[in-house]
C-alpha positions, 0 to 999 in steps of 0.5 A: 802102538803108534799113537802111543809113540808118538804122544810118548815123543812130543814129550819126549822131545818137550823134556828136551827142549827144557834140558840145559846143554851142560847138563850130565843127560843132556846126550843120552837123552837127545840119544834117545829121542832120536831112538824114538823118532826111529821108532815112530817111522819103523811104525810107519807113522812120522815122526818131523810132524811130531811137535814137542808138547808137555802132554803129548796131546797134539793135531796130526794133518788128517784129523778129523776128517778120515783122511791121515790120522797117525801114519800108515796109508793116509793122505787125501782118499788114502786108507789105514791110519789108525782111524778113530785113533786121533788126539782126542781118544788118546786124550780120553785114555790119558784121562781113563787113565789119572781116574782110576790111578787117583781112586787107587790110591783112595782105595789104598788110602781107605785100607791102610786107615782102617789097618790103624784102627 
């Protein structure tokens, strides 16, 4: 749950940076980003370590070394965090997500073509 919210916070921060202050939803969107940061903190993550990225993929201190990662009791010699669920695993999940979506769209298109014959 924490890796998903870390990625979501990252993307939403990026989107918030793209917003002009005079846009209608500026204040509401920034409030939503603040609530996401609170949720990340409640899940044991550090919202201050989450950069703004357009795809939600970013390395965290300790990723790949087994000492840190996405929250928990990480750190040098610490245990916890999400272990293997680092940015690489998150990226793989996103890749599979898009592949499944494309396959479903191709299947829908095939069914529509068969029905129109």
